[in-house]
N, C-alpha and C positions, 0 to 999 in steps of 0.2 A: 488555446481553447477558450471560447467565449465564457464558459462557466466560471473561469477564474480570473478574467481580466479585471473584474471589479476590485480585486485585491491590489492591483497595480494603481488603480485610481485612488484608493484609500491612502496608499503611501505617498503618491504624488500630491494629494491635497494637503497632507500634513507638512510635507516639505515646502510647499508653496506658501502656506500660511506663515511658517517660520521665516522663510526667505523674504517675503514681502512685508513682514511685521504687521499683519492684518489685526486690528483691534477687535474686541468683542462688539458685536452689533454691525460689523462691516458686511455689506451685501457681498455674497459669493456668486460664482458663475451659476447660470441657470442650467437645468437639465439639458436643454438643447445645445447650449454652448459647450458643456462637458462632452456631449456626444460628438460634436465636431472636433474638439481638441484631441480626443482619444480615439476617434474613429470607431466607436462602438455603438451598440444598440441602446435605446432608452432603458430597457430592462436591466442591462448591465450597470448603467449609471445609477438607477434606482437602488440596486443592490449595494453599491458603494455608499450611497448617501444614507441608507439605513444603518450600515455599520458605523459610519461617522457620527450619526445621531446617537447611536447606542454608546459611543465612546465620548459623548459630550464635546465633540469637536465642532459640529455644525448643528443648526436647528432650522426647521422649515415652517413657514406659515402659508397656509393655502391662500392663493391669490396675491401673495406679496413677494415670495421668493425664498431663497436660501441665505442664511446668515451665519457668520462666525459666532461661536458660543464660548462661554467660560472666560478664562483669564488670558486668552490669546496664546502667545508663544510658549509660556510656561506650561499651559494646559496641554498643548500639543507635545512638547518635549517629555512631559511626565506620563504620557499615555502608556498603558501597559501593553507590551507586544510579546508574543511568543513566536519563536522560529520553528517552522515545520519543514523538514527535509525528507523528500520522498524519492525513491528511485525512478518512478514514473507517475503520471497521473492522468494522462489523456485517454487511457483505455483500460480494459480488463476490470479488475476490482478496485483500482486506485481512486477513481473519482468518488466512489461511495465512502471509502475510508477517510479521504480528505474532507468530504462533506460532513462526516460525523465529527471530526476534530473541530472544524470551523463552526458548526452548530453550537457546540458546548462553549467555545470561546466567545462567540457572539452573544450568547445568552448571559455571559458573565461580563459583557462589555469590554472584552479584551481583543486587541488587534492581532492579526496573524500575518507573518511574513513567510511566503512559500518559496522554496527552492527545489529544483529537480536535478538529480545527479545522473540520470540515464545509466544508473548502476556502475558509475565510474568513480574510483576512489579519489582521483584528482579533483573532480567536480564537487565531491563531498567536502574535501578539504577547503576549497574555495568558498563553499556555502557556509561552512562553520566559521571561517575567519570573517566573512562579511557580517554574519549575524552577531558575532562577538563584538565587532567594531560598532554595531548599532545598538548595543546594550539591551539585547532581548533579556527577558526575565526567566526564560526557560526554553528548552529545546525538545521537540518530538521528532525522532529520527528513525527512518528505515535504513539500516546499514547497507552499504554497497559491497557486493562480493563477500558476504559475511563469513564464509568458511575459509577464506584465504588470509595469509599474513597481510596486515594493513598498516601502512606508514602513518595513518592518521591517529594511531594510538597515542602519540605524544600530545596531539591536540586535545584528545579526550582526557588525558591525565591533567592537562592544564585547566580544563573545564572543571574537573573534580576539585582541584586546588582552589578554584574560585568559588566553590560551593554553588555552582550554577546547576539547577536541577535538569536532568535529562531523563526522558522516557523513550525507549526504543519500541518500535512496533513491527510485527510480523516475525522479527528475528533480532538477535543481538550478537555482538562479537563474543566469542568464548572467554576472552580475557576481561570483559567488562563487568563491573559490579552494578551498573545502572539497571533499573528494573525494565522489564519488557512486557508488553501486552500483545498476545498472539493467540492464534488457534493452536490447539494441541496437535501438532503435525505428526507426531508418532502415532497417536490414536487415529488420526484421519487416514493415514495409509493402511493402518491395521484394519480399519473398518472396510475399506473397499476391497482389500485383499481377502479378508474373511468372506466377503460377499461372493467373490469369485469361487472360493472353495465351497461355499454353501450351494453353488450351482453345479457342482461336480467337477470343476476344473482342477487339474493337478499340475499341468505344465503352464506356468505363468511367468511372463517376462516383466521386468521393471525398467522404466526409462526415467532417470533422475538427473537433476542438475548437480554438478559436482562442486560449483563455486559458491554456493550459499548454504547456510545452516539449515534452512527449510528442506533443501534437497537431501541433506544427510539425515535429518530426523524422519523424513518420509521413507527413506531407504531403511532406516531402523525399524519403522512400523511394518514395512513390507517383510523384512526378515523375521520379525517376531511372529507374524501370522504364519509364514512358511514353516517356521520351527514348530509352532503349535500344531500344525497339520502334518508334521513329520516329513516335510520336504526339506532335506538337510543340505542340499547343495544349491540353494536358491541364488547365491551370489554369482554363480556361473551364468545365470539368465538375466543379468543386469547390464544395461547399456548406459554409460555415463556420457554427459555432454556439458559443455560450458554454455552459460546463458548467451554469450556473445555469438555463438555459432548456431543458435536455435533457428534463426530465420532461414538458414541454408542447410540445416541438418539433414533433411530428407532428400536433398539433391546431392550433397557431397558424400553422404554416408549411405546411399541407397543400397548397395550390395551388403554392407554390414548389417543394416536393419532387416533386410529380407532374410539374411541368414539367421538373425536373432529370432525372427517371427516363425521361421519355417516349421519348427517342431512344437510350437506353443499354441494353446487355444485361448489364452487370455493375456491381457497386458494392463499393468498398472502404470499410469502416466503421472509424472511429477505434478502437473496441473491441467486444468481444462484447456488452456491455450495449446499445450503440447498435444493433448488428446484430439483436439479438432484438427490439428495439422496431420496427425496420424490417420484420422478418418479420411482426409483428402488423399493422403499417400496410398491408403488401401484401395480407394476408389480407382486411382490411376493404375494401380498394379493388379486390379481385378480380384482383390481379396474381399470377400463379402463380409460385412459387419452388420449384425452380430453372428450370422450363420456359420462363418468359418473362423471368426476371431471376435471375441468379446473384449471391449475396451472400456476402462473406467478412468475418470479424472478426479481432480480434487479442486475445490473452491466454490462450486456452484455459481459460476459467473454467468453473465447473460449469454455467453457463447454456448453454454451447455444446453440451451433450449432452442436456439435458432439454427443449429447445425442440422444436416439432413437426417442423421440418426441421433436423437436426443440422448445426452450422456447420463449414465449413472455416475454419480459423483458424491462429494461430501460438502455440506454447506459450511462455507466460511461466514463469520459474523459480519463482515463488510462494515457497514456504517456503525453498528454497535461497537465494533472494535475501536474505531476512530474516536467515538464518544468516550469510551472508557480510558483510552490513552490520554485524552485531554483532561478528563476528570482526575486521573492519577497525578498528572503533572501539577494541576492546580492545588491538589491536596498537599503536595510537597512544598510548593511555593508559599502557600498560606500558613501552613503549620508543619514545618519539617520534622519537629519532634514527635508529632502524632500521626504522621503519614504512615499508611500501611506498607510495611516492607515487602520485598519479594516481587516475583513476576505474577501476572494475571494470565491464566490459560482458559480459553473457551473450549468447552467440549463440543466436538463436531457431531453432525447428524447425517446419517446416510440418506441420500436422495436417489431412489431407484427409478430409472427410466429404461429405455429400450436398447441401449448399446451393449448390454450384457445379458445373455440368456443361458438357460440350463444346457449343459453339454449332453449330446445324445450318446 
């Protein structure tokens, strides 16, 4: 994705200066040359050069060009880098979160190394090992399949022994003592479920991801709301799915989903992405939303407003969450004794749109 190609140019520039032993004052490649070398737009190159200037690696003089700054090789090698590991970043809410992280790091003249795991524990292990070998000063991580047993626990135990600061975002492994910055997922699901009850719904289904902690917490909030409204057998109306099967869920599990929806008037979805897929499924099956079925999501992603029936959902803090994760990591790096312990939870906010209506 073009938005993040500039990070690769930043790392390439540092490696090039070291490898070529470029001294301070040496002229560096022009914007045009960098565009040709990396096959990117001039805007992407300018983003990279801005980061490199903030880190005192390069400096630019209008009309003259770009030059190596500082003490050359030592300056580059001592530059401060933080590793960021995300499950995804090219869609949904992930670009906003990563942008928030990068904004805080850039403001503090700190470099960022980004790795994507595609929610695979093996790719997470590779990313962790690579970043440890490159001597990052801290890690900001979204865990992969956070609700399942994870062989990477040994790596995190080694990271803890090295006293390398780690901040998780969105979720964390149940066995981990590292802090986490997240939305209050229990409250989020409770809010949207309460909203359906306030509209007169009593027969409400839930669709939740079984392999991540967020899915479990959102299920918990769903149950808490059902219990509060004296719907005591709510777990019988829950359909679980793994994140890896989400893409084909409504094709492979068509009959199961239709049976699940048959006697219900409302559905709480694990997130907006799933809710939009359910909207499309209902259209194909000639189930009218919201007239016959009210649907609510969670996260207030861009998807929630561009779909045919705008989604009632819960607002995720998006960029603000990324900023707070970066700030918490920097607090720990700069003064571990005074860093605020514990997790940071953002309170969600209900966003009412037209996908859920009062039952007749």
